[in-house]
N, C-alpha and C positions, 0 to 999 in steps of 0.2 A: 428494567432488570436491576436487580440488586445482588450484592454478594459476589459469588463465584460465577454466576451465569454469564456475564459479559466476557469473562476470561475464557470460559469454555467455548463460547460462541466464536471468539477470535482464534483460539487454538485450532478449532475444527476447520475454520475457513482457511487457515494457513496450511493445514494438512491437505485439504481439498485442492488448494491452489498448487501445492507441490506436486500432487498426483497429476494435475492438468499439464503442468510444465513437462513432467517426465513422459507423459503419453504423447502430447501433441508436438512439443518442441524437440524433445530428445528421443523420439521413436521408441517409447516404452523402456528406456534405460532408467534405472533408479539412481539418478544423479542429484536431483534437487531435494532438499530436506528442510524441514522447519528448523530454524535456528534454536539452539538451546536457550532457555530463559527468554524467548522472544516476548517482547512487550514489557520486559522487566528492566529495560535500560540497555545501554551498549554492552556487548560482550566481545572480548577481544577476538575470539574465533569467528564471530559473525560480522563484526564491524557495525552492529546495530541493525542490520537488515533483518527482516522477518524470515527470509529464506536464504539458505546457503547454496553455493554452487550455481548461481545464476550469473554467468559471465556478462559483463558490460552493463548490467542493470542492477539497481538497488531496489529491492521490493519492500514496500511498506503496505501490507495487506489490510484493507478495510472493507468489510462486507457492507454494501449499501443497496438500497432499493433500486437506484438508478445510477448507472455508471456513465461518467462523462469525463472526457479528457479535454482540458483547455490548453491550447498552445500558448507559448509565451506572448505572441502577438495578441491573442484574444484577452489574456490577462491584462496586458498594457492598455488595450482598448477599454476594458471594463473599469480599470483604475482611472482612466481619463474621464469617462462618463461620470463616475462617482465624484471626481473633483469638480466637474462643471456643475453638477447638482448642488454640491456644498456651496460653491461660490454664488449660485443663483439665489439660494435661500438665505444667504448670509446678510 
């Protein structure tokens, strides 16, 4: 993708995610909104999060083909495996 297409794709996903939060998490209340100028740097009203009014979570929306959450323990384990491989081949 080139030009404005990636921005439109990201903006659309943020709107889609806001609708999901409003429907599933907040029982169809229109609370969550896409932050103004999301993706354009930190904005004082949004704190840099892609979505506004998401209590206790900071949303950085990225549309991906496969969604995977790694826990802190998994990340540390992967980091340790990488270090062992680097030392083995050094």
